[in-house]
C-alpha positions in Angstrom: 71.0 116.8 93.5 73.5 114.8 91.4 71.8 112.7 88.7 72.5 109.0 88.8 73.2 108.4 85.2 75.8 105.7 85.0 76.5 102.0 84.8 79.9 100.9 86.0 81.7 97.7 85.1 82.9 96.7 88.5 85.2 93.7 89.2 85.8 94.3 92.9 89.5 94.9 92.1 91.5 97.9 93.2 91.0 100.1 90.1 87.3 99.7 89.6 86.7 100.1 93.4 88.4 103.4 93.2 86.3 104.5 90.3 83.2 103.3 92.1 83.9 105.5 95.0 84.9 108.5 92.9 81.7 108.3 90.9 79.4 107.0 93.6 77.1 110.0 93.4 76.3 109.3 89.7 76.4 105.4 89.7 73.0 103.9 89.4 74.1 100.4 88.8 77.3 98.4 89.2 77.7 95.2 87.1 80.2 92.4 87.8 80.7 89.8 85.1 81.5 86.2 86.1 83.2 84.8 83.0 84.8 81.9 84.8 88.1 83.4 85.8 90.2 81.8 88.6 89.6 84.7 90.9 85.9 85.4 90.1 84.5 84.3 93.5 87.0 86.5 95.4 86.4 89.5 93.3 82.6 89.1 93.4 82.6 89.0 97.2 84.6 92.3 97.3 82.3 93.9 94.8 79.2 93.0 96.8 80.9 94.3 100.0 81.6 97.8 98.6 78.3 98.1 96.8 76.5 97.3 100.0 78.5 99.9 101.9 77.6 102.6 99.3 74.0 101.5 98.8 74.5 101.0 95.0 72.5 98.4 93.2 74.8 95.5 92.1 74.2 92.8 89.4 76.3 89.7 88.8 75.9 88.6 85.2 77.1 85.1 84.2 79.2 84.8 81.0 80.0 81.1 81.3 80.4 80.7 77.5 83.8 82.5 77.8 85.4 79.9 80.0 84.0 77.2 77.7 85.1 78.5 74.4 87.9 81.1 74.9 91.5 80.4 75.5 93.3 82.1 78.4 95.3 81.0 81.4 93.0 83.2 83.4 90.2 80.7 82.6 92.1 77.4 82.7 93.3 77.1 86.3 95.6 78.7 88.8 98.5 76.5 87.9 98.5 77.9 84.4 99.1 81.5 85.6 102.7 82.5 85.0 105.0 84.3 87.5 106.9 87.3 86.4 106.4 91.0 85.9 103.2 92.3 84.5 104.7 93.7 81.3 106.6 90.5 80.3 105.7 88.6 77.2 104.4 85.5 79.1 101.6 87.6 80.7 99.9 87.6 77.3 98.6 84.2 78.2 96.3 86.0 80.7 94.5 87.9 78.0 90.8 86.9 77.7 90.0 87.7 74.0 87.9 90.9 73.6 86.7 90.6 77.2 86.2 94.4 77.6 84.4 94.6 74.3 81.9 91.9 75.4 81.3 93.4 78.8 81.0 97.0 77.5 78.4 95.8 74.9 76.2 94.3 77.7 76.7 97.3 80.0 75.7 99.6 77.1 72.5 97.7 76.6 71.8 97.9 80.3 72.4 101.6 80.3 70.0 102.2 77.4 67.4 99.9 78.9 67.4 101.9 82.1 67.7 105.4 80.5 71.2 105.9 81.7 73.7 108.0 79.8 77.2 106.7 80.7 79.1 103.5 81.1 82.3 103.6 83.2 85.3 101.3 83.0 88.6 101.4 85.0 91.3 100.4 82.6 94.6 102.2 83.2 97.8 103.1 81.6 99.7 100.0 82.9 97.3 97.7 80.9 98.3 99.0 77.5 101.2 96.7 76.9 99.3 93.5 77.5 95.6 94.1 76.8 94.5 95.5 73.4 91.0 96.2 74.7 92.4 98.6 77.4 94.2 100.9 75.0 93.1 104.4 74.1 92.4 103.5 70.5 90.0 100.8 71.7 88.3 103.1 74.2 87.8 105.7 71.5 86.4 103.2 69.0 84.1 101.6 71.5 82.8 105.0 72.6 82.0 105.8 69.0 80.3 102.5 68.5 78.2 102.8 71.6 77.0 106.3 70.7 76.3 105.3 67.2 74.4 102.2 68.3 72.1 103.7 70.8 69.2 106.1 70.5 70.3 108.2 73.4 74.0 108.1 72.5 75.3 106.2 75.5 78.9 107.4 76.3 81.8 105.3 77.4 84.0 107.0 80.0 87.4 105.5 81.0 89.1 108.2 83.1 92.1 106.2 84.1 93.2 105.2 80.6 96.3 107.4 80.7 97.3 107.3 84.4 99.1 104.6 86.4 97.9 102.2 89.1 99.9 104.2 91.6 98.0 107.3 90.6 94.8 105.4 91.2 95.9 104.3 94.6 96.7 107.9 95.6 93.2 109.0 94.5 91.6 106.1 96.5 93.7 106.9 99.6 92.3 110.4 99.6 88.8 108.9 99.7 89.7 106.5 102.5 89.0 103.3 100.5 89.8 100.0 102.3 92.0 98.4 99.7 92.3 95.4 102.0 88.8 94.6 100.8 89.8 94.4 97.1 91.2 91.5 95.2 93.6 91.2 92.2 95.5 87.9 92.2 95.0 85.9 89.1 95.4 82.6 90.9 92.3 83.2 93.1 93.5 81.8 96.4 92.4 83.0 99.9 95.3 85.4 100.0 97.2 87.0 97.1 99.9 84.6 95.8 102.5 87.5 95.7 104.3 86.1 92.6 102.0 86.4 89.6 102.1 89.5 87.4 99.1 91.2 88.8 100.4 90.7 92.4 103.7 92.2 91.4 102.0 95.1 89.8 99.8 95.7 92.9 102.8 95.6 95.2 104.9 98.0 93.0 101.9 100.4 92.7 101.6 100.8 96.5 105.3 101.3 96.8 105.3 103.9 94.1 102.3 105.7 95.6 103.9 105.8 99.0 100.8 104.2 100.6 101.0 101.2 103.0 99.9 98.0 101.2 97.2 96.2 103.2 97.2 93.2 101.0 97.8 89.7 102.5 100.4 87.9 100.3 101.4 84.3 100.5 105.0 85.2 99.6 
């Protein structure tokens, strides 16, 4: 029997949902962090849905201090989210400073508290240009810090770090994941806006993967 030895940071988005399904035999706990983003409610609903389907324990942890004290268009309202390609300079406004570092620290503490050995995160190659805390150097440094800072040497695993979003979609399609029940849009509306950077990236990834896109877009 496969040992359930992992905590996954799970947003309810496309990438982390794929990782949840790929690692479901080993995931003991999925953790969603509500840090006050525009799209938090939509993502949390998707996360609850998939964890219930898979019978995986799911926690939602509030990090309200981030929306109060950190600067990011992801926290300040849908109107502040820029349109444009994901890799454009203006998308830097969506960075939430050291978000992954904060979430990984908490997940690491949860893992050690429960006697679990791994923390999983679904950053991918397309994140590198915009988000410093998604890059390979950050992942390696955080893994070293987590192992050094825990008695049991909790490990960070980020298996998508060097692959594309299209690669992730292909993997999820083979697993039969319902991507219509995932959410990405930074504006947080009922349907994906279709024009913000993450919507553009999502559309392009489905096209590149050759997989029909089930997402409902406003435009």
